[in-house]
C-alpha positions in Angstrom: 106.5 94.0 69.7 104.9 90.7 70.7 101.6 90.2 72.6 103.2 89.6 76.0 105.2 92.9 75.8 102.0 94.8 74.7 100.0 93.3 77.6 102.7 94.1 80.1 102.9 97.7 78.9 99.1 98.0 79.1 99.1 96.6 82.7 101.9 99.0 83.7 100.1 102.0 82.2 96.8 101.0 83.9 98.6 100.6 87.2 100.2 104.0 87.0 96.9 105.7 86.1 95.1 104.0 89.0 97.9 104.8 91.5 97.7 108.5 91.0 95.7 110.1 93.8 95.6 113.8 92.7 97.0 115.4 89.6 96.9 119.1 89.2 94.2 119.5 91.8 91.9 117.2 89.9 90.4 114.3 91.8 90.9 110.8 90.3 89.5 107.3 91.1 91.7 107.0 94.2 90.2 110.3 95.5 86.7 108.8 95.0 87.6 105.8 97.1 89.1 108.1 99.8 86.1 110.4 99.8 83.6 107.5 99.9 85.4 105.8 102.9 85.4 109.0 105.0 81.7 110.0 104.9 78.1 108.8 105.0 76.0 108.9 102.0 73.3 111.6 101.5 70.4 111.9 99.0 71.2 114.3 96.2 68.6 115.5 93.8 69.4 117.2 90.4 68.1 120.7 90.1 68.9 120.4 86.3 70.0 117.3 84.3 73.7 116.9 85.0 76.5 114.7 83.7 78.3 112.3 86.1 82.0 112.6 85.3 85.1 110.6 86.0 87.0 113.6 87.5 86.2 117.1 88.7 86.7 118.6 85.2 84.1 119.6 82.7 85.9 117.8 79.9 86.3 114.6 81.9 84.5 111.5 80.5 80.8 111.4 81.3 79.9 108.0 82.7 76.2 108.7 83.3 73.5 111.3 83.6 71.4 112.4 86.7 68.2 113.7 85.1 66.5 116.8 86.6 64.4 115.8 89.6 66.0 112.4 90.0 68.0 111.5 93.2 71.2 109.6 93.7 73.5 108.8 96.6 76.2 111.4 97.2 79.2 111.6 99.4 80.5 115.0 100.7 82.7 114.4 103.7 83.7 118.1 103.9 80.2 119.6 103.5 81.7 121.9 100.9 82.5 119.5 98.1 85.7 118.6 96.4 87.7 121.4 94.8 88.0 121.0 91.0 87.7 122.9 87.7 85.8 126.1 87.9 82.5 126.2 86.1 79.4 128.3 85.5 76.5 125.8 85.6 72.9 125.8 86.8 73.0 129.6 87.2 76.0 129.7 89.5 79.8 130.0 89.3 81.8 127.7 91.5 84.5 125.0 91.6 83.0 122.6 94.0 82.1 119.0 93.0 80.5 116.1 94.9 80.8 112.3 94.5 77.6 110.8 93.3 76.2 107.3 92.6 73.2 106.9 90.3 72.0 104.2 88.0 75.0 102.0 88.5 77.4 104.9 87.7 79.7 106.7 90.1 81.5 110.0 89.5 81.6 113.7 90.1 78.8 116.3 89.6 78.9 120.1 90.2 77.5 121.0 93.5 75.5 124.0 92.1 73.3 121.5 90.1 72.2 119.4 93.0 70.1 119.7 96.2 71.5 117.9 99.3 69.6 116.4 102.2 71.7 115.3 105.2 
């Protein structure tokens, strides 16, 4: 396969991945854009250090870390977070995630690990 065909295949794959809004109840990049456009940002402070993830799954790629006591900007248009994978973190069991921006990284964090100010 030549370079042009490989490049075209890579572009097609990237487009398909980016075009997916929700898969199996897990939020993707398009869901982040939709959530961000429908709410105002709030200050979110970590109750414990928490990984910022690409989707609302514990095994999703971590793109950053919100250290305990540090604050980021969060978006929760529903007031209850985005439904995702269930977890037992920061002393509570839940499946609610919130979109957060901190240190140049944007992604999802479990709501049980953050304190919100509206």
